C-alpha positions, 0 to 999 in steps of 0.5 A, a space after each residue: 452542448 456544455 463544454 467538457 470539464 477540465 481534467 488536469 493530470 500529473 503525467 510522468 513523461 520521463 524519469 523524474 519529470 512531470 507535466 500537468 496535462 489536460 486529459 479527456 474527462 472520463 464519462 462513466 460507462 455502465 457499472 462504472 463511476 466517475 470520481 472527483 479525486 481528493 486525496 492520493 498517497 504516494 506509495 513506494 511503487 510510485 517512487 520506483 516508477 518515478 526514479 527508476 522506471 520500473 517496480 519489480 517486474 513492471 516496467 514503464 514503456 511510455 508516459 503514465 499517470 501515477 497514484 493508486 492510494 486514492 479517495 474522492 467524491 463520486 461525480 457521476 454514476 453509470 447505468 446499473 450503479 445503485 450502491 453509490 451516488 453523486 456526492 458520496 465520498 469513496 475509497 478506491 480499491 485500485 485493482 480491477 481483475 478480469 473476473 473470468 480467469 481461473 484465479 478470479 473464479 477461485 477467489 484469488 483475484 489479486 493474482 489475476 494476470 489481466 488485472 487493470 491496476 491503477 498506476 501499473 503499466 500500461 494503466 494510468 493512475 489517480 493523480 488527475 482531477 477525475 478518473 473512471 473506475 469500476 463501481 464495485 471496487 469503490 467503497 462508500 466512506 462513513 461520516 467518521 472516516 476522512 478522505 485521507 483515511 480512505 486513501 490509506 485503506 490501500 496500504 492498510 489492506 496490504 497489512 490486512 492481507 499479510 496478517 490474514 495469510 499468516 494467520 496472525 492472532 492472539 499469542 502471535 509474536 511478530 517481527 516486522 522488518 521495515 518501518 516505512 508505511 507498509 511496515 507501520 500498517 502491518 504493525 497496526 494490523 498485527 496489534 489489532 489481530 491480537 498479536 502479543 508482541 510486535 518487534 519492528 526494525 529499521 535503519 532510521 531512528 525517526 521511523 522507529 520513534 513513530 513505530 513506538 508511538 503506534 504501539 510497537 513493543 520493541 524497536 531495533 536498529 536493523 543495521 546493528 552488527 548483532 541484530 540477529 542475536 538481539 532478535 533471538 534474545 526477545 523470545 521465539 518469533 512466530 511470524 516475520 513480515 518483511 516489508 523492505 525488500 532488502 536482502 539483509 532484511 529477508 535474511 534476518 526474517 528467515 533466521 530470526 523466525 522460530 522453527 515452524 514459523 512463517 515469513 511473509 514477503 511483502 517488500 520489493 526491490 529493484 533486484 529480481 533475485 536475492 540470496 536467502 538462507 533457503 536450506 535454513 528455512 527448509 531444515 526448520 520448516 519455516 513457511 515462506 509466504 508471498 503476500 501480493 497486494 490484497 483481496 477482499 480486504 477493503 471492507 475489513 480495512 474500512 471497518 478497522 478504521 471506522 471502529 477506531 481499532 486502527 488509527 492511520 492518521 499519524 502516518 500522514 506527515 506531509 501534504 502537497 497540491 497537485 501543482 507541486 507533484 514533483 516536490 511531493 515525489 522528491 520529498 517522499 523519495 528522500 524521506 526528509 523531515 520525518 516523512 512517512 506518508 506524503 499525500 497529494 490533495 488533488 483539488 487544490 
């Protein structure tokens, strides 16, 4: 009998502390695949768990392997898997729903209460040499799409879902609040959907510079005392996509949107409650719309990248090997040196 393969994983054992541990190699069950991990992006939710032990309602109750923006190479396939084979490069949609509940059966599988989502307690994530995953939630990458781009299909899917929820399209005038990775992918998707104008706000000039290079029509400092007036001068806003979770930003999203418009709420913070101008939204018939993760977006996100309509490559600014996982997270948290998306190359 051959020896079991080594499977090093970066385990968050306590706040701001990782240990590289050898965990069991995951043989694929029926309708599952084992994937040799390659590229894993650090998400804001990963940083929340790393620094605070929670992200919104999800709270750590023990050690966890983080990482859910992922791509890799199929190592083994389980019984019944036919659409991918060993050696295929794949992107991984991280949330596998129960498939049985009301939400799943009505097509809203992102709202499944029993979803097994990578790196969301109690489920481990993808910062390991090998993981097992449901085969129907992996997507083969064409030759012209890199493994880094495959990993970035996850945040890109957040943008696809938000723009679909809000019906962003030709003629839309969009205000994106927050120019971090999620704000930037919403900028890219809104433009790809045909939005006429995309305005983006942030408190960091370096991120606004990136947004400008990616096609933002107007970039504004979010901390300007007259920011609401600045936004209103630019004409009616049909859609605001809030990507920061900061209370002043949510306030601006609502007040800055024209009557009858839509506000998409993506951003999260450590606070469970925020004060918002709810009656202002009601009086002007502003639709406040939650946008949680995504559903049925990976094929669309992949098509946007493969066709060249969306270029996510500029979002990746820094790389680290798995052995430097702590440095990678500290870098991602600080945002220093113009960091947008920090990617961990698991196999190095």
